[in-house]
N, C-alpha and C positions, 0 to 999 in steps of 0.2 A: 504494500500500500504506500503510495507516494502522496505526501502532504507538504505543501509549500506555504509558509507563513510570510505575509508581507507586513513588516514592522511599521511601515509608513502608511498603511491603510487606515481608513477611518473605521473599518469594520473590526470589532473586537476579535482577538485571537481565537477565542472559543468558537465564535460564529464562523470564522474562516475554516476551522478544522471540521466543525459539524457539517458545513455545506459541502466540503470536499469528500468527506466520508459518505454522506447522503447521496451525492452525485455518483460516486463509484459504485454504490450499491444499486441505485436505480438503473445505471447503464450496464450493469452486469460485470463490471471490472473486478468486483469481489463476489464470489459465489455464495449462495445460501449455505449456512452452517459452517462457513469458513471462520476459523478463529482469528480474532483481532489481536494486535499486540496488547500486552497487559497495560494497565493504567500507568504503572511506573516505567515500563519500557517505552511507551509512547512519549511520556514526559521527558525521558532521557534522550530519545531520538530527536525530539523537536526542541530540546533545551528550554523547556517551559515547566511551570509548576504542576505538581501532581494534582493540586486543587483544580486547575484548568482542565486537565484531561479527565478527571473524575466528573466534572460538570458536563463535558462533551458526551461521555458515555452515558451518563444518567439521562441527559436530554434525548439522545438518540434511542435509548431504551424506552423512554416515555412515549416517543413518537412511533415506536414499533419497528424501527429499522434494525435494532440489534437486541439480543437477549443475553441475560446474565445467567450463567450456570455456576452455582455455588461450588467453590473450590477448583473450578476449571477456567473461568474467565468469561470473556464476552465473545459472542458469535453473531454472524450475520443472520438475521431472522429469516425463517422460511418465507418464500414469496407469497404463500397463500395466507399470510398473516393479515387479519382483517384491518388492523390499524395501518399497516403499510399500504394496503389496497385503498383505504380511505384517503390517505395522504396523496397517493398517486392520482386518484380521481380529482381531488382538490387542485392539485398542480395542473392537471389537464384542463379543468374548468377555467382556471385563471388564464391559462395560455389561450384558450378558445375565446374568452371574453376580450382579451387584448387583440387577438386577430380580427374579431368582428369589429371592434372599435376602429382599428387601423383601416380595415376595408371600407367602413362607412366614411371615415375621414377622407379616404381617397376617392369617395364618390361612387363606390361600387354598390350595386343592388344586392339584396339578400340572396337572390338566385346566383349572382356572380360569386359571392362569398362562399356559398354552399358548393358551387362548382369547383372552386379553388381547393376547398377542403377535400372533396372527392378525389381530385387529382393527386393530392398528397397521399391519400389513403391507398391509391392504386400503386404507388411507387414502392 
């Protein structure tokens, strides 16, 4: 798992890490049930506080992206996880809303916007 921290970013470090792990999970770069680095190992690798990595893992677990197994560590949650599915649906709805708004701002009709969506679904 590759994570890059931008120290000059306005985005807090924990949010940068969460977003990168979330993206890697959603894009399939990390497999379901794959073990993640321990909290301490991730903190060492990124040269950040254990408190920060603990927050990252807790947030991702709360969102359903990862699961904690007592005594073993953190793992990527199975793809059929209901919380993960809800999150992905929410992300899709937000992206579709943005696409519709952009299409309407460009002067496209609803039929033209729907046609564009169908074209992307065929690819």
